C-alpha angles and dihedrals in degrees: 000000000000092000091051089052091053095054096073090044093050091045090051092049090049090054089050093051094049094048089049089051092050091048092051091047090052095046103037105011119121094222096065101055128127108277103156137023112208116201119194136164130235105260088220092065138044117304121249119250121226091259093050089051087058094047090054094049089051095051093044091059086195111199101237113200091030117118107269093228090058095055109113095223091185094061090046091050090051090055094051090044088064091064105107099232094045112104096174141349140196124197122199138168116247108197136262101018114335129102108210116211115191113190129194106208117214110251119228114246096172144355117233118203110249134183121297093029091291129130132230114216117220129188127227091280093054094254112150112219112158144021119220138179094239136013112263118252109272097018111111123227111242116203110198124149099222093193095055103024097033131211094295088069092054090047092051091052092047088049091053093051092047093048102047123088117278090236090060098038091059089061094052113103100173143003132198133182131192093187136352090274098046105065112159128190134204106219120177088338096308128104121243120195099218100172119201132350088252091072093054095093090052092048091047089059090046094054089056095053 
């Protein structure tokens, strides 16, 4: 009877020893260390260029050679999140030896004229994240004097673009705003006085008439 009573105890101890050994292998083992950092972009947003992938890798500062289980993925994600074009990031462990970095790229809502004939790209929230030589195809140029008209005028212009039908937005080549209530569009070479973003729902209904 005593031997039978010991068997479950010994079996339980054996399981504990095995689990402890596996945990030690995962946490300190030389086989499960970071050997690769895989950077990819969210399919729903713009793809990353080779230069942007390099920028993400540089910002991540992933500790290659360190046990994968010991890598603080939250800290790594915070560093990548500081990259201007990054709207969101998720870092996961891909066993046995890969860190996976999934980046959501900011989508350009408008191009603002900048010095030297260049353009500053901004997302729908008005966050500037890149300077380019020319406005990308399909991205309207927004002309707002931020010193005189202020940021609310830019927000109003972006809100108008975001709220209008996609079929109309694709025909808009330029936007200007002297104030939040004076948004004007260049559509097929003609100027359209749109007004404020509050009027967008009514104009949406009208465009479907």
